[in-house]
Backbone as XML, in Angstrom:
<?xml version="1.0"?>
<chain id="A" units="angstrom">
  <residue number="1" name="MET">
    <atom name="N" x="-197.298" y="-34.315" z="-51.480"/>
    <atom name="CA" x="-197.731" y="-35.665" z="-51.186"/>
    <atom name="C" x="-198.620" y="-36.143" z="-52.322"/>
  </residue>
  <residue number="2" name="ASN">
    <atom name="N" x="-198.386" y="-37.362" z="-52.717"/>
    <atom name="CA" x="-199.139" y="-37.933" z="-53.822"/>
    <atom name="C" x="-200.297" y="-38.784" z="-53.291"/>
  </residue>
  <residue number="3" name="SER">
    <atom name="N" x="-201.382" y="-38.119" z="-52.932"/>
    <atom name="CA" x="-202.564" y="-38.806" z="-52.413"/>
    <atom name="C" x="-203.798" y="-38.041" z="-52.833"/>
  </residue>
  <residue number="4" name="SER">
    <atom name="N" x="-204.819" y="-38.771" z="-53.246"/>
    <atom name="CA" x="-206.061" y="-38.104" z="-53.643"/>
    <atom name="C" x="-206.870" y="-37.642" z="-52.441"/>
  </residue>
  <residue number="5" name="ALA">
    <atom name="N" x="-206.615" y="-38.208" z="-51.270"/>
    <atom name="CA" x="-207.396" y="-37.869" z="-50.079"/>
    <atom name="C" x="-206.634" y="-37.013" z="-49.071"/>
  </residue>
  <residue number="6" name="ILE">
    <atom name="N" x="-205.323" y="-37.188" z="-49.002"/>
    <atom name="CA" x="-204.514" y="-36.577" z="-47.944"/>
    <atom name="C" x="-203.540" y="-35.567" z="-48.549"/>
  </residue>
  <residue number="7" name="GLY">
    <atom name="N" x="-203.546" y="-34.359" z="-47.989"/>
    <atom name="CA" x="-202.685" y="-33.307" z="-48.497"/>
    <atom name="C" x="-201.379" y="-33.170" z="-47.754"/>
  </residue>
  <residue number="8" name="GLN">
    <atom name="N" x="-201.397" y="-33.459" z="-46.446"/>
    <atom name="CA" x="-200.196" y="-33.261" z="-45.626"/>
    <atom name="C" x="-200.312" y="-34.107" z="-44.376"/>
  </residue>
  <residue number="9" name="ILE">
    <atom name="N" x="-199.158" y="-34.599" z="-43.895"/>
    <atom name="CA" x="-199.113" y="-35.286" z="-42.604"/>
    <atom name="C" x="-197.902" y="-34.792" z="-41.830"/>
  </residue>
  <residue number="10" name="GLU">
    <atom name="N" x="-198.068" y="-34.672" z="-40.520"/>
    <atom name="CA" x="-196.977" y="-34.286" z="-39.616"/>
    <atom name="C" x="-197.122" y="-35.083" z="-38.336"/>
  </residue>
  <residue number="11" name="TRP">
    <atom name="N" x="-195.999" y="-35.291" z="-37.654"/>
    <atom name="CA" x="-195.998" y="-36.007" z="-36.372"/>
    <atom name="C" x="-195.106" y="-35.261" z="-35.399"/>
  </residue>
  <residue number="12" name="SER">
    <atom name="N" x="-195.577" y="-35.094" z="-34.160"/>
    <atom name="CA" x="-194.773" y="-34.468" z="-33.109"/>
    <atom name="C" x="-195.199" y="-35.009" z="-31.759"/>
  </residue>
  <residue number="13" name="ASN">
    <atom name="N" x="-194.263" y="-35.596" z="-31.047"/>
    <atom name="CA" x="-194.504" y="-36.086" z="-29.678"/>
    <atom name="C" x="-195.754" y="-36.953" z="-29.560"/>
  </residue>
  <residue number="14" name="GLY">
    <atom name="N" x="-195.965" y="-37.825" z="-30.502"/>
    <atom name="CA" x="-197.093" y="-38.750" z="-30.437"/>
    <atom name="C" x="-198.381" y="-38.255" z="-31.042"/>
  </residue>
  <residue number="15" name="THR">
    <atom name="N" x="-198.399" y="-37.011" z="-31.523"/>
    <atom name="CA" x="-199.597" y="-36.483" z="-32.174"/>
    <atom name="C" x="-199.386" y="-36.482" z="-33.681"/>
  </residue>
  <residue number="16" name="LEU">
    <atom name="N" x="-200.234" y="-37.220" z="-34.370"/>
    <atom name="CA" x="-200.209" y="-37.274" z="-35.823"/>
    <atom name="C" x="-201.283" y="-36.329" z="-36.342"/>
  </residue>
  <residue number="17" name="SER">
    <atom name="N" x="-200.873" y="-35.359" z="-37.139"/>
    <atom name="CA" x="-201.803" y="-34.413" z="-37.751"/>
    <atom name="C" x="-201.913" y="-34.740" z="-39.227"/>
  </residue>
  <residue number="18" name="ILE">
    <atom name="N" x="-203.142" y="-34.880" z="-39.692"/>
    <atom name="CA" x="-203.400" y="-35.199" z="-41.095"/>
    <atom name="C" x="-204.352" y="-34.156" z="-41.656"/>
  </residue>
  <residue number="19" name="TRP">
    <atom name="N" x="-203.972" y="-33.574" z="-42.776"/>
    <atom name="CA" x="-204.829" y="-32.631" z="-43.491"/>
    <atom name="C" x="-205.454" y="-33.365" z="-44.666"/>
  </residue>
  <residue number="20" name="PHE">
    <atom name="N" x="-206.779" y="-33.516" z="-44.609"/>
    <atom name="CA" x="-207.518" y="-34.156" z="-45.695"/>
    <atom name="C" x="-207.981" y="-33.087" z="-46.675"/>
  </residue>
  <residue number="21" name="HIS">
    <atom name="N" x="-207.929" y="-33.405" z="-47.954"/>
    <atom name="CA" x="-208.337" y="-32.436" z="-48.977"/>
    <atom name="C" x="-209.779" y="-31.969" z="-48.767"/>
  </residue>
  <residue number="22" name="ASP">
    <atom name="N" x="-210.665" y="-32.882" z="-48.432"/>
    <atom name="CA" x="-212.088" y="-32.546" z="-48.351"/>
    <atom name="C" x="-212.548" y="-32.029" z="-46.999"/>
  </residue>
  <residue number="23" name="SER">
    <atom name="N" x="-211.879" y="-32.425" z="-45.913"/>
    <atom name="CA" x="-212.444" y="-32.112" z="-44.595"/>
    <atom name="C" x="-211.507" y="-31.383" z="-43.637"/>
  </residue>
  <residue number="24" name="GLY">
    <atom name="N" x="-210.286" y="-31.064" z="-44.060"/>
    <atom name="CA" x="-209.393" y="-30.297" z="-43.202"/>
    <atom name="C" x="-208.522" y="-31.151" z="-42.306"/>
  </residue>
  <residue number="25" name="LYS">
    <atom name="N" x="-208.044" y="-30.527" z="-41.228"/>
    <atom name="CA" x="-207.058" y="-31.145" z="-40.339"/>
    <atom name="C" x="-207.716" y="-31.938" z="-39.213"/>
  </residue>
  <residue number="26" name="TYR">
    <atom name="N" x="-207.128" y="-33.108" z="-38.954"/>
    <atom name="CA" x="-207.514" y="-33.938" z="-37.819"/>
    <atom name="C" x="-206.254" y="-34.355" z="-37.079"/>
  </residue>
  <residue number="27" name="ASP">
    <atom name="N" x="-206.333" y="-34.404" z="-35.755"/>
    <atom name="CA" x="-205.215" y="-34.848" z="-34.931"/>
    <atom name="C" x="-205.529" y="-36.209" z="-34.323"/>
  </residue>
  <residue number="28" name="TYR">
    <atom name="N" x="-204.523" y="-37.075" z="-34.299"/>
    <atom name="CA" x="-204.625" y="-38.412" z="-33.727"/>
    <atom name="C" x="-203.535" y="-38.527" z="-32.664"/>
  </residue>
  <residue number="29" name="TYR">
    <atom name="N" x="-203.921" y="-38.945" z="-31.468"/>
    <atom name="CA" x="-203.028" y="-38.914" z="-30.310"/>
    <atom name="C" x="-202.518" y="-40.304" z="-29.956"/>
  </residue>
  <residue number="30" name="GLY">
    <atom name="N" x="-201.295" y="-40.349" z="-29.428"/>
    <atom name="CA" x="-200.699" y="-41.608" z="-29.003"/>
    <atom name="C" x="-200.181" y="-42.454" z="-30.144"/>
  </residue>
  <residue number="31" name="VAL">
    <atom name="N" x="-199.864" y="-41.829" z="-31.262"/>
    <atom name="CA" x="-199.367" y="-42.552" z="-32.435"/>
    <atom name="C" x="-197.850" y="-42.713" z="-32.310"/>
  </residue>
  <residue number="32" name="PRO">
    <atom name="N" x="-197.356" y="-43.942" z="-32.311"/>
    <atom name="CA" x="-195.907" y="-44.146" z="-32.223"/>
    <atom name="C" x="-195.186" y="-43.620" z="-33.473"/>
  </residue>
  <residue number="33" name="GLN">
    <atom name="N" x="-193.940" y="-43.215" z="-33.289"/>
    <atom name="CA" x="-193.174" y="-42.731" z="-34.439"/>
    <atom name="C" x="-193.029" y="-43.809" z="-35.501"/>
  </residue>
  <residue number="34" name="SER">
    <atom name="N" x="-192.973" y="-45.064" z="-35.094"/>
    <atom name="CA" x="-192.840" y="-46.155" z="-36.068"/>
    <atom name="C" x="-194.048" y="-46.210" z="-37.009"/>
  </residue>
  <residue number="35" name="VAL">
    <atom name="N" x="-195.237" y="-45.905" z="-36.496"/>
    <atom name="CA" x="-196.435" y="-45.871" z="-37.345"/>
    <atom name="C" x="-196.354" y="-44.686" z="-38.304"/>
  </residue>
  <residue number="36" name="TYR">
    <atom name="N" x="-195.910" y="-43.535" z="-37.797"/>
    <atom name="CA" x="-195.734" y="-42.359" z="-38.657"/>
    <atom name="C" x="-194.726" y="-42.656" z="-39.764"/>
  </residue>
  <residue number="37" name="ASP">
    <atom name="N" x="-193.602" y="-43.260" z="-39.419"/>
    <atom name="CA" x="-192.582" y="-43.581" z="-40.421"/>
    <atom name="C" x="-193.135" y="-44.533" z="-41.485"/>
  </residue>
  <residue number="38" name="ALA">
    <atom name="N" x="-193.870" y="-45.541" z="-41.052"/>
    <atom name="CA" x="-194.477" y="-46.477" z="-42.002"/>
    <atom name="C" x="-195.501" y="-45.772" z="-42.883"/>
  </residue>
  <residue number="39" name="PHE">
    <atom name="N" x="-196.253" y="-44.831" z="-42.307"/>
    <atom name="CA" x="-197.223" y="-44.040" z="-43.052"/>
    <atom name="C" x="-196.520" y="-43.251" z="-44.154"/>
  </residue>
  <residue number="40" name="LEU">
    <atom name="N" x="-195.419" y="-42.590" z="-43.792"/>
    <atom name="CA" x="-194.664" y="-41.806" z="-44.778"/>
    <atom name="C" x="-194.159" y="-42.677" z="-45.922"/>
  </residue>
  <residue number="41" name="ASN">
    <atom name="N" x="-193.772" y="-43.903" z="-45.607"/>
    <atom name="CA" x="-193.183" y="-44.792" z="-46.607"/>
    <atom name="C" x="-194.193" y="-45.662" z="-47.343"/>
  </residue>
  <residue number="42" name="SER">
    <atom name="N" x="-195.469" y="-45.549" z="-46.988"/>
    <atom name="CA" x="-196.484" y="-46.388" z="-47.629"/>
    <atom name="C" x="-196.737" y="-45.929" z="-49.063"/>
  </residue>
  <residue number="43" name="SER">
    <atom name="N" x="-197.071" y="-46.879" z="-49.906"/>
    <atom name="CA" x="-197.351" y="-46.546" z="-51.304"/>
    <atom name="C" x="-198.746" y="-45.945" z="-51.476"/>
  </residue>
  <residue number="44" name="SER">
    <atom name="N" x="-199.655" y="-46.263" z="-50.556"/>
    <atom name="CA" x="-201.007" y="-45.697" z="-50.599"/>
    <atom name="C" x="-201.323" y="-45.094" z="-49.229"/>
  </residue>
  <residue number="45" name="LYS">
    <atom name="N" x="-201.287" y="-43.783" z="-49.146"/>
    <atom name="CA" x="-201.546" y="-43.102" z="-47.870"/>
    <atom name="C" x="-202.967" y="-43.366" z="-47.384"/>
  </residue>
  <residue number="46" name="GLY">
    <atom name="N" x="-203.934" y="-43.319" z="-48.271"/>
    <atom name="CA" x="-205.325" y="-43.552" z="-47.879"/>
    <atom name="C" x="-205.550" y="-44.952" z="-47.351"/>
  </residue>
  <residue number="47" name="GLN">
    <atom name="N" x="-204.963" y="-45.935" z="-48.013"/>
    <atom name="CA" x="-205.110" y="-47.324" z="-47.572"/>
    <atom name="C" x="-204.421" y="-47.538" z="-46.226"/>
  </residue>
  <residue number="48" name="PHE">
    <atom name="N" x="-203.232" y="-46.959" z="-46.060"/>
    <atom name="CA" x="-202.526" y="-47.084" z="-44.780"/>
    <atom name="C" x="-203.344" y="-46.444" z="-43.667"/>
  </residue>
  <residue number="49" name="PHE">
    <atom name="N" x="-203.886" y="-45.259" z="-43.923"/>
    <atom name="CA" x="-204.727" y="-44.589" z="-42.925"/>
    <atom name="C" x="-205.891" y="-45.482" z="-42.519"/>
  </residue>
  <residue number="50" name="ASN">
    <atom name="N" x="-206.590" y="-46.033" z="-43.489"/>
    <atom name="CA" x="-207.749" y="-46.884" z="-43.188"/>
    <atom name="C" x="-207.361" y="-48.146" z="-42.426"/>
  </residue>
  <residue number="51" name="ASP">
    <atom name="N" x="-206.220" y="-48.723" z="-42.765"/>
    <atom name="CA" x="-205.810" y="-49.995" z="-42.163"/>
    <atom name="C" x="-205.130" y="-49.853" z="-40.802"/>
  </residue>
  <residue number="52" name="HIS">
    <atom name="N" x="-204.443" y="-48.716" z="-40.554"/>
    <atom name="CA" x="-203.586" y="-48.636" z="-39.375"/>
    <atom name="C" x="-203.846" y="-47.456" z="-38.443"/>
  </residue>
  <residue number="53" name="ILE">
    <atom name="N" x="-204.636" y="-46.477" z="-38.869"/>
    <atom name="CA" x="-204.828" y="-45.278" z="-38.040"/>
    <atom name="C" x="-206.298" y="-45.047" z="-37.695"/>
  </residue>
  <residue number="54" name="ARG">
    <atom name="N" x="-207.156" y="-45.050" z="-38.672"/>
    <atom name="CA" x="-208.578" y="-44.791" z="-38.432"/>
    <atom name="C" x="-209.127" y="-45.769" z="-37.397"/>
  </residue>
  <residue number="55" name="ASP">
    <atom name="N" x="-209.877" y="-45.234" z="-36.464"/>
    <atom name="CA" x="-210.523" y="-46.016" z="-35.382"/>
    <atom name="C" x="-209.531" y="-46.687" z="-34.427"/>
  </residue>
  <residue number="56" name="ARG">
    <atom name="N" x="-208.251" y="-46.324" z="-34.484"/>
    <atom name="CA" x="-207.251" y="-46.865" z="-33.552"/>
    <atom name="C" x="-206.689" y="-45.788" z="-32.643"/>
  </residue>
  <residue number="57" name="TYR">
    <atom name="N" x="-206.675" y="-44.541" z="-33.130"/>
    <atom name="CA" x="-206.098" y="-43.432" z="-32.359"/>
    <atom name="C" x="-207.096" y="-42.300" z="-32.289"/>
  </residue>
</chain>
C-alpha cells in the first residue's frame, strides 16, 4: 500500500481493520463494503480515512 500513514487495510463482514505505521491495528465496526471499496480505490488513503471513516465508525 502506498501510504505514509497506513500499512494495510482489510474488511470482513462490516469490520474494517486498519494497520497504522505508527500506532498499530484499529478495528472500525459497521463499515459498508461500498466504503471499503472506495477506500481501496482512493488516491490518498490518509485523506479518505480522515474524511469518511474517522469519528464515523
